[in-house]
C-alpha positions in Angstrom: 83.4 189.4 167.6 81.0 190.1 164.6 78.9 187.2 163.0 78.3 186.4 159.7 75.5 187.3 157.7 73.8 185.3 155.4 73.4 185.3 151.7 70.2 185.8 150.5 69.7 184.9 147.4 67.0 187.0 145.7 66.4 185.9 142.5 66.8 181.9 141.2 70.1 181.0 138.5 68.6 180.2 135.0 69.8 177.5 132.3 72.1 179.6 130.1 72.4 182.2 132.1 70.6 185.8 131.7 70.9 185.8 127.9 68.0 183.4 127.2 65.1 185.1 125.5 61.9 183.6 125.5 61.0 182.5 121.3 57.7 181.7 120.5 56.0 179.6 117.9 56.1 179.9 114.0 52.7 179.8 113.9 49.7 179.3 116.2 48.6 175.5 116.2 45.1 175.7 114.4 47.8 178.0 110.9 46.9 175.4 108.5 47.4 177.8 106.0 50.8 179.3 107.0 52.1 175.8 104.5 49.1 174.1 102.9 52.0 171.4 101.6 52.3 170.6 105.6 48.3 170.9 105.9 47.8 168.5 103.2 50.2 166.0 104.2 49.5 165.8 107.7 45.6 165.2 106.8 45.8 162.5 103.6 49.2 160.8 104.6 50.3 162.1 108.6 52.3 158.8 109.7 55.3 160.3 106.5 54.3 164.0 108.3 55.2 162.0 111.8 57.7 160.3 110.1 59.8 163.6 108.9 58.9 165.8 112.3 61.2 162.7 114.0 63.6 162.3 111.5 64.1 166.7 111.3 64.5 166.1 115.4 67.1 162.8 114.8 65.0 160.6 116.8 62.9 157.7 116.4 60.5 157.6 113.4 57.7 156.2 116.3 57.9 159.6 118.6 57.4 162.2 116.0 53.6 162.0 117.4 54.7 162.2 121.1 54.5 164.0 124.2 58.1 164.1 124.6 58.6 165.1 121.0 56.9 168.4 121.5 58.8 168.9 124.7 61.7 168.5 123.2 61.0 170.7 120.2 59.6 173.5 122.8 62.1 173.2 125.7 65.0 173.5 122.9 64.0 176.3 121.6 62.5 178.4 124.9 58.9 178.1 123.6 56.4 178.3 126.5 54.9 176.2 127.4 53.9 173.1 130.4 53.9 169.2 129.9 50.6 169.5 130.7 49.8 171.8 127.9 51.7 169.3 125.6 50.1 166.6 126.5 46.5 168.4 126.1 47.8 169.1 123.0 49.5 166.3 121.6 45.9 164.3 123.3 43.7 166.3 121.3 45.1 167.9 118.9 47.2 165.6 117.4 47.3 166.2 114.1 47.6 169.9 114.5 50.7 169.1 116.7 52.9 167.6 114.5 51.8 169.9 111.5 53.3 172.7 114.0 55.9 171.1 114.6 56.8 170.9 111.0 56.0 174.5 110.1 58.3 175.4 112.9 61.1 173.6 111.6 60.5 174.9 108.3 60.1 178.5 108.7 63.5 178.7 111.9 65.3 176.4 108.4 64.9 178.9 106.5 66.0 182.0 108.8 69.0 179.0 109.3 67.6 179.2 113.5 67.3 175.2 113.1 69.4 173.0 114.6 
């Protein structure tokens, strides 16, 4: 009589299969000079920029500065990070965080990879 050998999983399955590649932010958190228009909008009319970001992501205007928005964007494009890092960046660098997301949206639109 033969005994069944248990299957050992050595690699955890990943969402989207093995073809998913890690991406990165198109610009750094403090790269304000990469798009001065976005930077000026963030500094002088922050609520407008937050609403633009929320609108670009088809979310409520009040969500533009939230940790959830940053986390949603980061996971949508498979950008490394964590909810903890999103929380810290959103808490201490709110304007820079929203500017980074908007610059990233603009760059991805130019490349035709924003959805």
